[in-house]
RODO-2510 file (C-alpha; in nm, 4 decimals, decimal comma):
residues 68
     n   res          X          Y          Z
     1     x     0,0000     0,0000     0,0000
     2     x     0,1360     0,3409    -0,0954
     3     x     0,1013     0,6368     0,1404
     4     x     0,1280     1,0020     0,0461
     5     x     0,1736     1,3281     0,2320
     6     x     0,0490     1,6674     0,1227
     7     x     0,1122     2,0274     0,2121
     8     x    -0,1785     2,2678     0,2060
     9     x    -0,1813     2,6364     0,1148
    10     x    -0,4444     2,8997     0,0393
    11     x    -0,4901     3,1119    -0,2682
    12     x    -0,7643     3,3579    -0,3692
    13     x    -0,8976     3,3562    -0,7247
    14     x    -1,1022     3,6389    -0,8701
    15     x    -1,3176     3,6939    -1,1758
    16     x    -1,5585     3,9624    -1,2939
    17     x    -1,7699     3,6891    -1,4601
    18     x    -1,8369     3,3902    -1,2313
    19     x    -1,7390     3,1813    -0,9308
    20     x    -1,6345     2,9052    -1,1684
    21     x    -1,3921     3,1365    -1,3498
    22     x    -1,2514     3,2529    -1,0149
    23     x    -1,1862     2,8904    -0,9155
    24     x    -1,0227     2,8082    -1,2490
    25     x    -0,8011     3,1177    -1,2251
    26     x    -0,6881     3,0211    -0,8735
    27     x    -0,6163     2,6588    -0,9672
    28     x    -0,4213     2,7596    -1,2776
    29     x    -0,2056     2,9988    -1,0730
    30     x    -0,1594     2,7413    -0,7953
    31     x    -0,0280     2,4825    -1,0421
    32     x     0,2209     2,7384    -1,1770
    33     x     0,3463     2,8046    -0,8235
    34     x     0,3298     2,4423    -0,7070
    35     x     0,3289     2,1873    -0,9934
    36     x     0,2413     1,8986    -0,7595
    37     x    -0,0978     2,0542    -0,6744
    38     x    -0,3408     1,7647    -0,6563
    39     x    -0,6728     1,8851    -0,5103
    40     x    -0,8614     2,1893    -0,3883
    41     x    -1,1411     2,2762    -0,1506
    42     x    -1,3442     2,5966    -0,1404
    43     x    -1,2819     2,7689     0,1926
    44     x    -1,4671     3,0957     0,1352
    45     x    -1,6825     3,2664    -0,1253
    46     x    -1,7284     3,6403    -0,1361
    47     x    -1,7570     3,9211    -0,3864
    48     x    -1,7481     4,2887    -0,4489
    49     x    -2,0645     4,4896    -0,5148
    50     x    -2,0645     4,8325    -0,6774
    51     x    -2,3765     5,0394    -0,7474
    52     x    -2,5988     4,7406    -0,6742
    53     x    -2,4257     4,5046    -0,9194
    54     x    -2,1706     4,2302    -0,8712
    55     x    -1,8346     4,3679    -0,9743
    56     x    -1,6112     4,0744    -0,8818
    57     x    -1,6349     3,7157    -0,7558
    58     x    -1,3687     3,6074    -0,5054
    59     x    -1,3029     3,2488    -0,3957
    60     x    -1,0501     3,1356    -0,1357
    61     x    -0,9227     2,7861    -0,2100
    62     x    -0,7162     2,5482    -0,0037
    63     x    -0,4803     2,3665    -0,2366
    64     x    -0,3227     2,0319    -0,1522
    65     x     0,0161     1,9637    -0,3100
    66     x     0,1749     1,6195    -0,2920
    67     x     0,5104     1,6008    -0,1167
    68     x     0,7521     1,3825    -0,3037
***
């Protein structure tokens, strides 16, 4: 049986369009910073409102990166 260990870090993704785009942006950046990124979990969802309209979606992700 193979065991693995992971480190976990947080990153915030943003998008003016959607939560999904904010998540994708964060994961793409995380994999550039840490190529062994293996999973994510959504820790927090928030956004910015201006003049009664959503201006930006913000998502805090916890990223798990496999330690080799």
